[in-house]
N, C-alpha and C positions, 0 to 999 in steps of 0.2 A: 300929561303923557297921552299921546295918541294911541288909540286902540289899533292893534294889528293882530294878525293870526299868531304871532310869536308871544304876545302878552294878553291873549284873549281870556276873558273871565271863565271860571269853572262852571258858572251857571248864569243864564240870563232869563229873567222874567220880564216880558215885554207886554205892556198894555197898550193896545192900539186905539182905545177910545179917545176921541178928540184929536187924533193925529191928522194933520192937514194933508199928508201924502204917505199913507201907509204902504203903498206899493214900493215907493223909493226906499223907505225905511227898512222894509223886509229884504229888498235887494242888497242894500248895503250891509245889513246884518248877516245875510247868507254868505257874503264874501269874507266876513271876518271871523265868524264863530261857527264851529261845527253844529249842524242841526240837532244832534243828540244832546246838546247842552242848552237848548232853548225851549221855553214854554211861552206860548203866545196867548194872551187874554184878549178876547174880542166880544163884540155884540153883533148879532146878525145884521143890524142896521149899519154897522161900521164896515166890516170886512167879513166875507164868508170864509168858513173853514176851508173850502175848496181853493179859494184864492190864496190863502196862506200856505196850504199844502203844495201849491205849484212852486213855491220858493224852497221847498224841501223840508219845511217845518211840520212835523206830524203831531207834536204835542200841543194841541189847540184846545183851550177851554173857553166855551162860550157862556156869556151871561144868560140867565142868572147862574151863579156858581156859589158853592159853599167853601169855607176855609178848609174843610176836610178834603174836598176835591183838589184844591190847590196843593195841600200837603201831600196827597197821594202822588200827584204828578211830580212834584219836587223830589220826593223820595226816590221815585223811579229814575229821574234824571241823575241824581247823585250816585245811584248804584251803577250807572253806566248803560251802555247800549243794550245789554240784555235785560235791564231793569224795566 
């Protein structure tokens, strides 16, 4: 099944480490999934938080991170836009 806005997942955790074209991936994801449902994992050497935020994604976690940090962001995403 192809992903579309009509059947977009409730939550996306995207790890950009090792992505050959993170800018294209972020552009395509922005067209399919509301930004308030997305957490992006990155490393400063991969893609900067500012570059990710230009695509509308504000839930960015940079390496190194802990499982606790990931869990906190996921809980906020699941609570919704006010979370």
